[in-house]
DSSP file (Angstrom, degrees, kcal/mol; ACC not computed):
  #  RESIDUE AA STRUCTURE BP1 BP2  ACC     N-H-->O    O-->H-N    N-H-->O    O-->H-N    TCO  KAPPA ALPHA  PHI   PSI    X-CA   Y-CA   Z-CA
    1    1 A M              0   0    0      0, 0.0     3,-0.0     0, 0.0    40,-0.0   0.000 360.0 360.0 360.0 157.4    0.0    0.0    0.0
    2    2 A N    >>  -     0   0    0      1,-0.2     4,-1.9     2,-0.0     3,-0.8  -0.503 360.0-137.4 -64.9 125.4    1.0    3.6   -0.5
    3    3 A P  H 3> S+     0   0    0      0, 0.0     4,-2.4     0, 0.0    -1,-0.2   0.807 102.6  59.8 -57.5 -30.1    2.9    4.7    2.7
    4    4 A E  H 3> S+     0   0    0      2,-0.2     4,-1.9     1,-0.2     5,-0.1   0.887 104.8  48.7 -66.0 -37.4    1.0    8.0    2.6
    5    5 A I  H <> S+     0   0    0     -3,-0.8     4,-1.9     2,-0.2    -1,-0.2   0.929 111.0  49.6 -67.1 -44.6   -2.3    6.2    2.9
    6    6 A I  H  X S+     0   0    0     -4,-1.9     4,-1.7     1,-0.2    -2,-0.2   0.911 109.8  52.4 -59.5 -41.7   -1.1    4.1    5.8
    7    7 A K  H  < S+     0   0    0     -4,-2.4    -1,-0.2     1,-0.2    -2,-0.2   0.889 109.7  48.6 -62.2 -39.4    0.2    7.3    7.5
    8    8 A K  H  < S+     0   0    0     -4,-1.9     4,-0.3     1,-0.2    -1,-0.2   0.821 111.7  49.9 -70.1 -30.5   -3.3    8.9    7.1
    9    9 A I  H >X S+     0   0    0     -4,-1.9     4,-1.9     1,-0.2     3,-1.2   0.778  89.3  83.3 -78.6 -27.5   -5.0    5.8    8.5
   10   10 A Q  H 3X S+     0   0    0     -4,-1.7     4,-2.3     1,-0.3     5,-0.2   0.836  84.1  56.5 -50.5 -43.5   -2.7    5.5   11.6
   11   11 A P  H 3> S+     0   0    0      0, 0.0     4,-0.6     0, 0.0    -1,-0.3   0.887 109.9  47.2 -58.8 -34.7   -4.7    8.1   13.7
   12   12 A Y  H X4 S+     0   0    0     -3,-1.2     3,-0.7    -4,-0.3     6,-0.3   0.912 110.6  51.0 -70.2 -41.6   -7.8    6.0   13.2
   13   13 A L  H 3< S+     0   0    0     -4,-1.9    -1,-0.2     1,-0.2    -3,-0.1   0.840 111.2  48.0 -65.7 -32.5   -6.1    2.7   14.1
   14   14 A S  H 3< S+     0   0    0     -4,-2.3    -1,-0.2    -5,-0.2    -2,-0.2   0.578  87.5 104.3 -84.8  -8.7   -4.6    4.2   17.3
   15   15 A N    X<  -     0   0    0     -3,-0.7     3,-1.9    -4,-0.6    -3,-0.0  -0.604  69.2-143.9 -73.4 123.8   -8.1    5.6   18.3
   16   16 A P  T 3  S+     0   0    0      0, 0.0    -1,-0.2     0, 0.0    -4,-0.0   0.734  99.4  59.1 -62.9 -20.1   -9.5    3.4   21.1
   17   17 A D  T 3  S+     0   0    0      1,-0.2     2,-1.9     5,-0.1     6,-0.1   0.591  80.2  89.7 -83.3  -9.9  -13.0    3.8   19.7
   18   18 A F    <   +     0   0    0     -3,-1.9    -1,-0.2    -6,-0.3     3,-0.1  -0.438  60.1 124.1 -86.4  64.6  -11.9    2.4   16.3
   19   19 A Q    >>  -     0   0    0     -2,-1.9     4,-2.7     1,-0.1     3,-0.5  -0.984  67.3-130.3-124.1 133.6  -12.8   -1.1   17.4
   20   20 A P  H 3> S+     0   0    0      0, 0.0     4,-2.1     0, 0.0     5,-0.1   0.864 108.3  54.7 -52.4 -38.5  -15.3   -3.3   15.4
   21   21 A E  H 3> S+     0   0    0      1,-0.2     4,-0.6     2,-0.2    10,-0.1   0.903 112.8  41.8 -63.6 -40.4  -17.3   -4.1   18.5
   22   22 A K  H X4 S+     0   0    0     -3,-0.5     3,-0.7     1,-0.2     4,-0.4   0.893 115.1  49.5 -73.2 -39.9  -17.8   -0.4   19.4
   23   23 A I  H >X S+     0   0    0     -4,-2.7     4,-2.4     1,-0.2     3,-1.3   0.808  98.5  68.1 -70.5 -29.3  -18.5    0.6   15.8
   24   24 A K  H 3< S+     0   0    0     -4,-2.1    -1,-0.2    -5,-0.3    -2,-0.2   0.824  89.4  65.4 -59.9 -30.6  -21.1   -2.2   15.4
   25   25 A Q  T << S+     0   0    0     -3,-0.7    -1,-0.3    -4,-0.6    -2,-0.2   0.818 111.0  35.6 -61.9 -29.5  -23.3   -0.3   17.9
   26   26 A A  T <4 S-     0   0    0     -3,-1.3     2,-0.3    -4,-0.4    -2,-0.2   0.860 136.3 -10.2 -90.2 -40.9  -23.6    2.5   15.4
   27   27 A S     X  -     0   0    0     -4,-2.4     4,-1.6     1,-0.1    -1,-0.3  -0.923  42.5-148.8-164.0 131.3  -23.6    0.6   12.1
   28   28 A E  H  > S+     0   0    0     -2,-0.3     4,-1.9     2,-0.2     5,-0.1   0.844 105.9  54.0 -70.2 -32.6  -23.0   -3.0   11.0
   29   29 A A  H  > S+     0   0    0      2,-0.2     4,-2.0     1,-0.2    -1,-0.2   0.915 107.8  49.6 -65.9 -42.1  -21.8   -1.7    7.6
   30   30 A A  H  > S+     0   0    0      1,-0.2     4,-2.6     2,-0.2    -1,-0.2   0.854 106.6  57.0 -65.4 -33.6  -19.3    0.5    9.4
   31   31 A E  H  X S+     0   0    0     -4,-1.6     4,-2.6    -8,-0.2    -1,-0.2   0.929 106.5  49.0 -61.3 -44.3  -18.2   -2.5   11.5
   32   32 A G  H  X S+     0   0    0     -4,-1.9     4,-2.2     1,-0.2    -2,-0.2   0.902 111.5  48.6 -62.3 -41.4  -17.4   -4.3    8.3
   33   33 A I  H  X S+     0   0    0     -4,-2.0     4,-2.7     2,-0.2    -1,-0.2   0.906 110.3  52.3 -64.9 -41.0  -15.4   -1.4    6.9
   34   34 A C  H  X S+     0   0    0     -4,-2.6     4,-2.3     1,-0.2    -2,-0.2   0.930 110.5  47.2 -60.2 -46.8  -13.5   -1.1   10.2
   35   35 A K  H  X S+     0   0    0     -4,-2.6     4,-2.5     1,-0.2    -1,-0.2   0.895 112.2  51.0 -61.3 -40.3  -12.6   -4.8   10.1
   36   36 A W  H  X S+     0   0    0     -4,-2.2     4,-2.7     2,-0.2    -2,-0.2   0.925 109.7  48.8 -64.4 -45.0  -11.5   -4.4    6.5
   37   37 A V  H  X S+     0   0    0     -4,-2.7     4,-2.1     1,-0.2    -2,-0.2   0.922 113.0  47.6 -61.8 -44.6   -9.3   -1.4    7.3
   38   38 A I  H  X S+     0   0    0     -4,-2.3     4,-2.2     1,-0.2    -1,-0.2   0.919 113.3  48.4 -62.5 -44.1   -7.6   -3.2   10.2
   39   39 A A  H  X S+     0   0    0     -4,-2.5     4,-2.7     1,-0.2    -2,-0.2   0.906 110.4  50.6 -64.5 -42.5   -7.1   -6.3    8.1
   40   40 A I  H  X S+     0   0    0     -4,-2.7     4,-2.4     1,-0.2    -1,-0.2   0.904 110.7  49.5 -62.9 -41.4   -5.6   -4.4    5.1
   41   41 A C  H  X S+     0   0    0     -4,-2.1     4,-1.8     2,-0.2    -1,-0.2   0.895 111.8  48.0 -66.4 -39.5   -3.2   -2.6    7.5
   42   42 A K  H  X S+     0   0    0     -4,-2.2     4,-2.4     2,-0.2     5,-0.2   0.914 111.1  51.5 -65.5 -41.8   -2.1   -5.9    9.0
   43   43 A F  H  X S+     0   0    0     -4,-2.7     4,-3.1     1,-0.2     5,-0.2   0.912 107.3  53.5 -59.6 -42.5   -1.6   -7.4    5.6
   44   44 A D  H  X S+     0   0    0     -4,-2.4     4,-2.2     2,-0.2    -1,-0.2   0.904 109.3  48.3 -60.3 -42.2    0.5   -4.4    4.6
   45   45 A I  H  X S+     0   0    0     -4,-1.8     4,-1.4     2,-0.2    -1,-0.2   0.942 115.0  44.3 -63.5 -47.9    2.8   -5.0    7.6
   46   46 A V  H  X S+     0   0    0     -4,-2.4     4,-2.4     1,-0.2     5,-0.2   0.906 112.0  53.0 -64.6 -42.2    3.1   -8.7    6.9
   47   47 A Y  H  X S+     0   0    0     -4,-3.1     4,-1.9     1,-0.2    -1,-0.2   0.903 107.9  50.6 -61.1 -42.2    3.7   -8.1    3.2
   48   48 A K  H  < S+     0   0    0     -4,-2.2    -1,-0.2    -5,-0.2    -2,-0.2   0.816 111.8  49.2 -66.0 -29.4    6.5   -5.7    3.8
   49   49 A E  H  X S+     0   0    0     -4,-1.4     4,-0.5    -3,-0.2    -2,-0.2   0.883 116.1  40.1 -75.5 -39.1    8.1   -8.2    6.2
   50   50 A I  H  X S+     0   0    0     -4,-2.4     4,-2.6     1,-0.2     5,-0.2   0.713  96.4  77.7 -87.6 -19.0    7.9  -11.2    3.8
   51   51 A T  H  X S+     0   0    0     -4,-1.9     4,-2.2     1,-0.2     5,-0.2   0.933  97.1  45.0 -58.8 -48.7    8.8   -9.4    0.5
   52   52 A P  H  > S+     0   0    0      0, 0.0     4,-2.4     0, 0.0    -1,-0.2   0.867 113.4  52.3 -62.8 -32.2   12.6   -9.2    1.2
   53   53 A K  H  X S+     0   0    0     -4,-0.5     4,-2.3     2,-0.2    -2,-0.2   0.884 108.1  50.4 -69.7 -37.9   12.4  -12.9    2.4
   54   54 A R  H  X S+     0   0    0     -4,-2.6     4,-2.4     2,-0.2    -1,-0.2   0.912 111.1  48.9 -64.2 -42.1   10.7  -13.9   -0.9
   55   55 A I  H  X S+     0   0    0     -4,-2.2     4,-2.3     2,-0.2    -2,-0.2   0.924 111.8  48.7 -63.4 -44.3   13.4  -12.1   -2.9
   56   56 A A  H  X S+     0   0    0     -4,-2.4     4,-2.6     1,-0.2    -1,-0.2   0.888 110.5  52.0 -62.4 -39.1   16.1  -13.8   -0.9
   57   57 A L  H  X S+     0   0    0     -4,-2.3     4,-2.7     2,-0.2    -2,-0.2   0.917 108.8  49.8 -63.6 -43.7   14.5  -17.1   -1.4
   58   58 A E  H  X S+     0   0    0     -4,-2.4     4,-1.9     2,-0.2    -2,-0.2   0.908 112.6  47.5 -61.1 -42.3   14.3  -16.6   -5.2
   59   59 A Q  H  X S+     0   0    0     -4,-2.3     4,-2.3     2,-0.2    -2,-0.2   0.910 112.4  49.1 -65.7 -42.3   18.0  -15.7   -5.2
   60   60 A A  H  X S+     0   0    0     -4,-2.6     4,-2.6     1,-0.2    -2,-0.2   0.899 110.4  50.9 -64.5 -40.4   18.9  -18.7   -3.1
   61   61 A N  H  X S+     0   0    0     -4,-2.7     4,-2.2     2,-0.2    -1,-0.2   0.873 109.2  51.3 -65.1 -36.4   16.9  -21.0   -5.3
   62   62 A E  H  X S+     0   0    0     -4,-1.9     4,-2.0     2,-0.2    -2,-0.2   0.917 111.5  47.0 -66.0 -43.0   18.6  -19.6   -8.4
   63   63 A K  H  X S+     0   0    0     -4,-2.3     4,-2.8     1,-0.2     5,-0.2   0.910 111.4  52.1 -62.9 -42.2   22.1  -20.2   -6.8
   64   64 A L  H  X S+     0   0    0     -4,-2.6     4,-2.9     1,-0.2    -2,-0.2   0.898 107.3  52.4 -61.1 -40.8   21.0  -23.7   -5.8
   65   65 A K  H  X S+     0   0    0     -4,-2.2     4,-1.9     2,-0.2    -1,-0.2   0.920 111.9  45.6 -60.9 -44.7   19.9  -24.4   -9.4
   66   66 A I  H  X S+     0   0    0     -4,-2.0     4,-2.1     2,-0.2    -2,-0.2   0.933 115.6  45.6 -65.0 -46.8   23.3  -23.3  -10.7
   67   67 A V  H  X S+     0   0    0     -4,-2.8     4,-2.6     1,-0.2    -2,-0.2   0.885 111.1  53.4 -66.2 -38.6   25.3  -25.3   -8.0
   68   68 A S  H  X S+     0   0    0     -4,-2.9     4,-2.4    -5,-0.2    -1,-0.2   0.889 108.5  50.1 -63.3 -38.5   23.1  -28.4   -8.5
   69   69 A Q  H  X S+     0   0    0     -4,-1.9     4,-2.3     2,-0.2    -2,-0.2   0.913 110.7  49.1 -65.7 -42.2   23.8  -28.3  -12.3
   70   70 A K  H  X S+     0   0    0     -4,-2.1     4,-2.5     2,-0.2    -2,-0.2   0.905 111.2  50.5 -62.2 -41.4   27.6  -28.0  -11.6
   71   71 A L  H  X S+     0   0    0     -4,-2.6     4,-2.6     2,-0.2    -2,-0.2   0.922 109.4  50.2 -62.3 -44.1   27.3  -30.9   -9.2
   72   72 A A  H  X S+     0   0    0     -4,-2.4     4,-2.0     2,-0.2    -1,-0.2   0.899 110.8  50.2 -62.0 -40.3   25.5  -33.0  -11.8
   73   73 A D  H  X S+     0   0    0     -4,-2.3     4,-2.3     2,-0.2    -2,-0.2   0.929 112.2  46.7 -62.6 -45.4   28.2  -32.2  -14.4
   74   74 A K  H  X S+     0   0    0     -4,-2.5     4,-2.6     1,-0.2    -2,-0.2   0.877 111.0  51.9 -65.9 -37.6   31.0  -33.2  -11.9
   75   75 A Q  H  X S+     0   0    0     -4,-2.6     4,-2.2     2,-0.2    -1,-0.2   0.878 109.2  50.7 -65.6 -36.7   29.1  -36.4  -11.0
   76   76 A A  H  X S+     0   0    0     -4,-2.0     4,-1.9     2,-0.2    -2,-0.2   0.915 110.7  48.5 -66.1 -42.3   28.8  -37.2  -14.7
   77   77 A E  H  X S+     0   0    0     -4,-2.3     4,-2.1     1,-0.2    -2,-0.2   0.917 111.4  50.3 -61.3 -43.7   32.5  -36.6  -15.2
   78   78 A L  H  X S+     0   0    0     -4,-2.6     4,-2.6     1,-0.2    -2,-0.2   0.892 107.7  53.1 -62.5 -39.7   33.3  -38.8  -12.2
   79   79 A Q  H  X S+     0   0    0     -4,-2.2     4,-2.4     1,-0.2    -1,-0.2   0.880 107.0  52.2 -64.7 -37.0   31.1  -41.6  -13.6
   80   80 A I  H  < S+     0   0    0     -4,-1.9    -1,-0.2     2,-0.2    -2,-0.2   0.923 111.2  47.1 -62.5 -43.7   33.0  -41.5  -16.9
   81   81 A I  H  < S+     0   0    0     -4,-2.1    -2,-0.2     1,-0.2    -1,-0.2   0.902 112.4  49.4 -65.9 -40.8   36.3  -41.8  -14.9
   82   82 A I  H  <        0   0    0     -4,-2.6    -1,-0.2     1,-0.3    -2,-0.2   0.902 360.0 360.0 -65.5 -40.3   34.9  -44.7  -12.8
   83   83 A D     <        0   0    0     -4,-2.4    -1,-0.3    -5,-0.2    -2,-0.2   0.505 360.0 360.0 -68.6 360.0   33.6  -46.5  -15.9
């Protein structure tokens, strides 16, 4: 999400009255929106945490692929020598 939007939402999230249970007393539709906003903000936090890990995983898998290919080549060479 856009950091500016998250920054604008923060005052609402820190407001003790911005709780689905409290908002439900005024409107069930507003309760749903409140839950959605809270969920989106939590998702944004988790997404920002896992994105660098996903990138690192992709890089590690690419290195593993290269090293595995080299190992397979060396094993093939060794098998030729053994035969």
